N, C-alpha and C positions, 0 to 999 in steps of 0.2 A: 504493500500500500504506500509506504514512504517513498520507495523507489519510483513508483508510478507518479506520485505527486511531484517528486524532484524532476522527473522527465518532462512533465507538463510545464513546470515552471521554467525549465531550461529552454524548451521550445518557445515559450512566450517571450523570454528575454531575447533569444536570437531573432524572433520575428520583430520585436520592438527595435532592436539595433538595426536590423535590415531596413525596416520602414524609415527609421531616422536617416540612414545613409541615403536611401532613395530620395527622401524629401530634401535633404541637403544638396544632393547632386542635382536634382531637378531645379531647386532654387538657384543653384549656381549657374545652371544653363540659362535660366530665365534672365539672369543678370547679364549674360553674355549675348546681348542683342542690341541693335541700334535702330533708330528711327530715321528713315530716309524721306525727307521732304522734297518732292520733285514737281516741277511744272506739270500741270494736269495733262497737257498735250503729249507728255512723254511717260504717261503711266505705264504703258506696255513695256517700254524700254527699261523703266525702273524695275518692274517685276522680273524681267529677264536678268538684269545685272544682279538683282538681289538673290535670285535663285542660284545663279552660277557662283556668286560670292559665298553663299551659305554652303554650297556643296564643296567648295574648295577649302573653307576655313572652319565650318561648323558654327559660325556666328550667324544668328538669325537676324533677318532684316524686316522691319515693319515699314511698308511703303505707304506714304501719305501724299497723294497727289492733290494739287490745288493751283490756283492762280499764283504766279511767282510773287507778285506784290502783296497778295493776301497772306501767303505763307510767311513772308518777311515780317509782316505786321504781327503775326502770331508769335514768331520767334522773339520779336521785340518785347512782347508782353510776358515772356518767360516760358512759353510752351516748348517742351523738349524737342529738339531736332539735332541729331548727331551729325547728319550730312545734309547739306542744302544744295539742291541742283536747280537753280533758276535758269530761265531762258531769256535770250534776247538782250536785255538791258542790265548792265552791271549795277545800275542804281538799285536794283532789288536787294543786293547784298548790303548796301548802305541803309536800306530800310529796316534792317534787323536791330537798329538802335544801339543800346549798350552792349549787345552781343555781336556786333559787327566784327568779324575776324580781321578785316583790313586787307584781305586778299581773296582772289578767286582764280581758278584755272579754266580756260575755255577748252573743251575736249573735242567738240564736233561742230560743224556748221550745218545750217539748214536753210530753207528758203520758203517764202510765203506762196500759197496757192489758194484757189477758191474751191472748196470741197463740196461735193454733192453726192447723191445716191440714185440708183435706178428708181427707187420708190418715190423720190422727190420729183423726178421727171414725169412719172405717171400721175402724181398728185396735183401738179400745177400746170394748167394749160398754157402753152406758149413757151414753156421752159426749153423744150427741144429746139425751138426756133432761136431762142436766145443763145443757146450753146453753139448752134450753127453760125450765128453772127460772130461769136467769139472766135471760132475756128477760122473764119475768113479774115477777121481783124488781125489775128496772130500770124496767119500765113502771109498776108500782104503788108503787115505793119502799117496799116492805113489809119491816119489820125481821125478821119471822119468816122470810120467804122468803130474805132475804139471809143470815140465819144458816144456813139449810138449804143454801144454795149453797156458802158457804165451808166448812161442815162436810163436805160431800161432796167438795169440791175438795181438802181436806187428808186424805182418807180413805186414801190410798195406792193407790187403784184407778186413779188417773190420774197417771202420772209427771210431776212438775212441774219445769220447767227454772228453777232459781233459782241465778243466778251467785254465786260466792263474794263475800260483802259486803266482804271485805278487799281484793279485787282489782278488783271491778267494781261501780259504784254501782247498777246495775240490781238486783243481788242485795240490796243494802242497802235499796233502795226496796221490794223484795218484802217484806222483814221489816217495814218501816214500814206498808205497806198492810195486812198481816195484823194488825199491832198495832192500827191504827185500826179495822179491821173487828171485832177482838176487843172493843175498848172499846165500840163502838157496838152490836154485835149479840149479844155474849155476856157483857157486863158485866165483862170481864177482858181487858186488852190482850194478855196472853201466851197466851190460850187457843188460837188457831189456829196460832200459831208452835209451841207445844208439841205440838199435835196433829200437825202436819206432821212434826216431828222424831220423835215417837213412832211414827208409821206409816211412817217412812222414805219419805215421799212425794216428797222433793226429789232431783233429779238435779243435782249441782253441777259447774260448769265454771268456769274462770278468767275467761271472758268470754262474753256472749251471742252473740258472733260464732260460737261453736262449736255453737250450737243450730240453725242454719238447716237444715243437711242432715238431722239427726235429725227435725226437725219435718216437713220435706217428705217424708220416707220413713216417717212414722208410727211412729217409734221412741219418741217421747215425746208426751204429750198436750197440755200447755200450757207456755208460757214467760211469765214475768213480764218485760215489756220495755216499750219506748216505742212510741207510735203510729207514729212515723216508721220504726221498725225493721220493723214489719209491712208498711207500705206499700212500703218500699224493696225488700223481699224477696218481695213478692207473696203475703203470708200473710193469713189472716183474723184477726180480733181481737174481743174483747169490751170495749166501752167501760166505764169505771168512772165513777161519779158524781164531781163535783168534790171532794167531801170525802175521796175515796179515791185520786184520780188524781195528786195532787201537781202539778197543771198549772194551777191557778187562783190567781193572786196574792192574790185576795180571801180565800183560806183560809190564808194564810201563818201566821197566829197558831195556827190549829188544827194545821197540819202540824208546827209546832215543838214540840207537846206530846209527840211521839213521837221516839224516838232509838234508835240502835244504836251499839255500841262496836267500833271497829276499831283496828289499829295504824297510826299515822302517825308517821313519823320515829322508829320504835322505841318509841313511847309509846302506851299505850292512850288513844284519843281518842273521846269521846262525840260522835257526829254527829247533830245534830237535823234533823228534816225541813224541807225548803224546796222551793220551786218548781223544776221541771226546766229548766235552761238549758244550752246548749252554749256553752262558753267558748273563748277563743283567747288565747294568750300566746306569748312567746319566752323559752325557758329561757336562763340565763346561759352555758350551754355550747354554744349554737348555733354550728355550724361556719361559717355564712354569715349573720350578723345582718342585713346589708343586704337580701339576697334574702328572708330570713324576714319582714322588715318589709314588703316589697313584697307578700308573700302575705297578711299580716294586713290591709293596706289594701285589697287586692283582695277578700278575704272580707267585709270590712265593707261595701264598695260593692256587692257582689253577693249579699248575704244573701237577697234576695228570691227568688233562684233556688232556694233550699232549700225553698220553700213547696210545691214539687211533691211533696215527701215527707211532707206533712202538718205540717211545722214552721211555727211562727208567728214570722216575722221581727219583732224588736222595732223599734218606730218610731224609738227612739233607743237604740242599744246601750248597755248599762250597764257602766261602769268600776268595778271593785272593786280595792281595795288602795291602794298608795302612788302617787299621781299623779306625784310627782317622779321616780320610778324608771322611768316610761314613756318611750319614744322621743319626741323633740320633735314629730314629725308627729302623734302621737296626742294629745299635750297640746294641740296647736293645735286639733284636732277637738273636744276637750272644751271649749275656750274658745269656739269658734264655735257650740257647741250641737248639733253633729252627734252627739256622744256625751253621755251623762249620767252623773253620778257615782252609784254604787249603794250604796257603803258599804265597810267594811273587807273584807279578803280572807278572813279566818277568823272 
């Protein structure tokens, strides 16, 4: 009887110790995780990078997509974000306030397109004719045809997905595209922006992330977004010429002629046009800076994998901002020529 009781107690103790070990191990694993805050248009790319990184390192990644400016604001309020991957404008990094790391690395380039779906074409009469008009304008590069295309696009007959410029750079780029088109084809950079507003043609959301389902279901006609967004989500798109797509470094001077004003850190800030880049950085409030740096290095070394989405990996990723504020490993890559300095952060 005593031996049986001893055996039961022994088994119970072993089970308790084993349970405690499993609990501690699981708890330890839960701590080894990072939060990736990434521009909503790149949610698919973020999930791919996260899965490949987790497989390689065992570190789990929670992917949090959203508008770049909106994510920056959340970080500024103290929301945990171990790795921040905004798109398009470096000013998004400055929007993180007291948690601004002072640096960012541009990994890949992208370009703007006008996205649509087969369901949209079926849902909106005349849309097929508008697309044919675009094809003729693009093929002939005829100013009169381009004017007619943008005039119809902003007529209100075709609901346009234009993200809020204050929360998502894609919306800001939409305004810059319409400004450039207005300058070139209407002799007035405000012409198509004003026409869109007057006709209430735009459907505004905080991020283009929220347009995927409405596009696929034919609830909206077009969305101003990036080429990679269309490819990642299996959608169709209209290419724009380089002087309108903000995707050609050779047109940087032209892009900078156009601007839009948004609030950054509580102040109205004029944002000038620049080429589309996807950046990566580590906010100062990162919960696990070591794991975050591992992810950044992994993303730099595996940026070629993003080409499957139509992104263009930079031969030498560009460093923007204060080099001295970067982690030592990244400074070493800059010295070795793996990275290249691109200029100030803002």
